C-alpha positions, 0 to 999 in steps of 0.5 A: 498215249492212251496209258497217260490219259488213263493214268490221269483221268481214270483214278478220279473217275473210278473214285467218283463212281465209287462215291456215287455207287455206295453214296459215301459222299459224306463219309468223314473221319474214317480211313475208308475214302483214302483206302479206296482212293489208294486201291483204285489208283493202284489198279488203274496205274497197273492198267495204264502201264500195260496199255502199251500192249493193247494194239486193237483199240477199236474193239475196246472203244466200241465195248466201252461205248456200248457200256456207256450207252447201256448205263445211260439207258439204265439211268433213263429207265430209273428216272422215268419210273421204268426200272422194273421193266424188261427193257431196264433188265436187258440194258443192265445185262448189256452193260454187265456183258460189255464190262466183262468183254472189255476186260477180257479184250484188254487182258487177251491183248496184253497176253497176246502182245505182251506176255507171250512174245516175252515167253517166246523170246525166253524159250528161243534164247534157252534153245539157242544156249542149249544148241550152242552147248551141244555143238 
């Protein structure tokens, strides 16, 4: 179920973030927006396909909540004129570290719950075939 939600909402959200971050709202007449939308949708679709291997959503959701809180804090700091302060810098670092950790948590769970069991089953099958051939 999380994969369907990610596949449905994340491409549009990622495109919205791209448009806002690079201020390309009025970028017409070139293939940039279509190219970016296709790339973002492909990346998000890949992530959505592998979410079935994520077993511990608590860590991922907590890190995403931390990242969103840091983003809200940075926006507050920018709008209140405190963008150059130490608090704003710490909030930016917290957001960056939370982003890196959420990616690491997802990739680690995909490896542990998806790739390693497949490799273990393949090795066990090869071992059983070798033992059957020697007997």
